[in-house]
N, C-alpha and C positions, 0 to 999 in steps of 0.2 A: 141576697145576704148581707144587713147591714153593719158595717163596722165600726167598736168603739172606742178600737186601740189606743187614743189619744184624746179619748173624751173625758179624764181627769188627769191631770199632768203634779209636776213639782210635787209640793211638801202640804197635805192632808190633817191636819190636827185631829186627835180622838179628844175633846172636853171633857174635861170632869163636870159631873153632875154639880151646882152649885148649892149649899143648903145651908139652912141656919141654926143657930146654934141647938135648936132643940132636934134638929131632925129633918127636917121638911122643905124639898126643894124652895130654892131661892130664884126666881124668876128675874129679878130685877138686875141679879149681876152678869146674864147670858149677854146683856149689851157690853159691858165691858169686855167682856173674855173676847166676842168678835168682833170688837173695834180694835183687840190687839195681836188679834191673829192677822188681822185685813195690814196694820203697820209693819207687822213681824213678815209679811212677804209670803203668808198660807194664803192657798188656792183654796182651799176648801174643811169640812168641819165636817166630822163623821161623827154625828152624836150618838147616845146613849148607848153606847157595845160596852166593851169591856173594861175601858177607863172612863167611863161615861156610867158604871154600875147599873145597868139596865137590869139584871137579873134581882136586883134589889129595890125597884122601882115598881109600882102601878102601873097600869097598862093607862088609866088615866091620868097618872103623871109624867110620863113618857110622850103624852101627845101634846098635852100642856107644854111639854120643853121643847116638842117640837115647833108649836105655834109661835115661843118663843124666840128658838134660833130664827127662825122665819121672817119674823120680825127686825130682828136685826142684824138681818144680813141683806135684807131685801134692797137696800139701797148700795150695795156694796159688789165685789169680782170675787166674792167666797163664797163657793158653788155648796150646797146643803145636801149632805146624804145622811140620811134616817135608819139607823139601826132599829130594823121593826123584827128581830128576832126573837121566838118565843117558845118556850115547851107546847103551850095551847097553840094548836094551826088557828084556829080561831082567832083569836088574841094576832097573832101574827097576822094575819090576812088584815084583822079592823088597823092597823097601824099601818101596815099597807096604801090600805084604800086612806087613810087618813094624810097620809104623805102626801100623795098624789094630789090631794081632795086641798092642800095648802098650797100646793107650789115646791113642794123639794126639789130638788135637779136627778135624784137618784134614791133608791131603797137597796139596803143588805139586810140579808140575814146570819148567825150563825146559825151550824146544827142544833137539832133540840139534843139537853143534855142528859137530861133521864131513860127516855127511854131512845134508846142510839140504833140510827141506821146504820149496819152492819158494812154497807156497798155503795158503789153508789145509784145505785139503779133504786133504793130505798130512800135516799137521799134525796136523788129527784123528784122522787113522787111527793114528797115533802115540800120540796124549794117550789114545784112547778104551782101552784095554786094559789101561792103567798105571791109569786112572779106576776098570776094571771087578776092578781086584784088590783093593782100599777100598771094596767099593759103599755100606759106611755112612756112609764119613768123605767130608764137602765135600770136593770138588775145583777145587784152583786152579792155573791154567795163569801161570808164572812169566814175563811178557812182558821181555828187558831185549836188545833187538836189538843194542844198542852190543855185546857181550861174543860173545854166541852168533852173528852175523851173519843171524839168522831175520829177514826184513821182511815181518812177515804181517799186513794189519789186522785189529786185534784184532777190530773190529766184523762183522767177515766172519768171523775162528774163532768168537766167539759166533753168529752166525746158523747156521755149520754144526753147530760141537759142541754144542747146544740139543737137538738131535733124537737125538745117538748119545749124549751123554754125562747118564744120569740124576741123578749124585752133582757136577753141573759148580753149583760155587760162584759164582765169578768172577773175578777177575783180581788179580795181581800188577803195575802196571801203570809197569812202570818205565822211560818216555820221555818227554821234553818235550813231546809233540804234544799240546797242549792240545784241538785240534780231536776228533782221536780219544778225547781218554778223556770231553770230554762226551758222543759219539755210544755209547759203552761202556755210560756210567753212564745214560745214556737207551734204551738197549735191553731190548726185551721189559719195556716198563715198567716200568724202573728195579726186577728183580729179581735182577739180581745185585751180588754184592758185591765193587765193584773198589776195590780198596787202590794207595794212589800211593804209587810208590816212587824219588822226586827229594826228598831232604829240603830242597834249598835251594830248591824251590820247593812246599813245603807250604803256604802261603799262597793263590795261587792256584791250587792243586789246591781247597780248602777252598769257594771263592768258587762251585765251579763242583758240588760239593756231596759229595765224596767224605765218605764215614763214619769213613775211617781211613786210615793210611799205615805201609807198612813199610822199613825205613831202617837204617842202620848206625851212624849219628852217634847215634841213640836212645837206644843203649847207656851213654853217656856223658854225655849234656847232654840228657837226657828232659824237663828241669827248662827247657829255653830255647824248647822246643817246644808244651810244654802252657801255658805261657805266649802262645804264640801264637795255641794253639786258643781259649783262654779269651779273649784278646781279641777278636780275631775275633768270636766269639758273643755279646758284649756290647756289640758293633759300634764297637769302640776301633779303628778300621783305622789311626790314625798308632801307636798305641803297636804293633798287629799288624804291620806294615810296621816300624818299629825294630827289634823283633825279629826280624824274618825277614832285615835286612841281617847282621845278626852269625851268622847260620846261613850267609849268602851267604858271610862273609870266611873264616868255618870252614873252608867244603869249599875255599874258594882257598885257603888253608892249605895243607888235606890233600894239595890235588892237586901242590904245590910238591914232596914228598916222597914221593906214591905214595899212594893212596887207601887201601887194605890194609895195608902196614905201617905207615904213620903211626896209621891206626885203631886198630891192634892194641895199637901204642906208648902210644896214651894213656889206656887202659883203667887203664893205672897210677895216674892222675891221681886217677882214685876208687876208686884202693884194690886193684885185681885186676891180676895179672899175669897174662897171656894167653899169653905167650912170642912166638917167633919164627913168622913166616910160614915157607911152604914153598919150596924150590926150583919154579921159576925167579923168584918176586919175591923182590926185595930185601930184604934187612934194610937200617933204617937204620943206622948209624952213630954214635958216642956222640956226637960232634959235631953230628951231624943230630938227634938226640933232644934234643940241649939247646936248638938253636933251636928246635926246631917246639914244645916246649914253652914258652919264654920266648913266642911269635906268641901261641899257641893264650891262654894264662894272660892274656892280655892282655887280649884282647874280654871278660873277666869274667862267663865263661858257667859258670863249674867252681864248685860248691860243696865246702863239704869232704868230704876223704872219708870215706866211710859206716866207722868205726871197726870197728862190728862185725861189718859184711859181710868187711872184708878182712883179719878178724884169722884 
């Protein structure tokens, strides 16, 4: 049985889907986003997930975005993970096939969030044909129960999925249940690639042995988290905790204004305009943006915008 335990490591950003003022997708901005990720030491891009507003995009838009990202990372070391989750099984299969056809490095899906699977067996029944649509790609399940409303223990999912999904690589684990996280890390002698998805708790997950993490704040503050990782690995826990606390304060600020809309606004602080969010998410007012920028910049986590990227 093949092991994917170290297929994806380090920081993997969950990029915003850039949009024009009229709300249409802005494919031209993707190259700037990809260049910034590479310059910031980010190892991968997990596109069209929650931060990427996947459920607010059409299937053709998501495929166009995947193609733009593939072009943008083609000559870099940034790996491309395409989120193909959808309430429609056939749309998800179509996007998984498309991800394979363009040469993505991996495919992922979250659980359907309208008609919800109630147990691991039902969830695997939904995932298996999607994974089979891209059999050559590593397949990840994206567990984010706070948004999908699907509360299936991930260690049970891995146990049921392992014999059914030959290309099962691991999980994007976006919950704060550290007991479950450790169980998943140890499942089947640690063969699965478990990626942690709660940015403000990265240090705790590192202590449990995660090899990598997927998050939205890595788009614009990757330097902060790379310093957390470096401090942890050299055994400087005092520094690691102090740096992680900056992440906690950052997320506290984002929550005041709405994490998705405020995070998208913050991209302008690193020189990239990702445009508005789509309804029903509400865009920030000019006054809210002013307050947001002032609060975040007071944390001292941003370096100067990358002029060559922003140009």
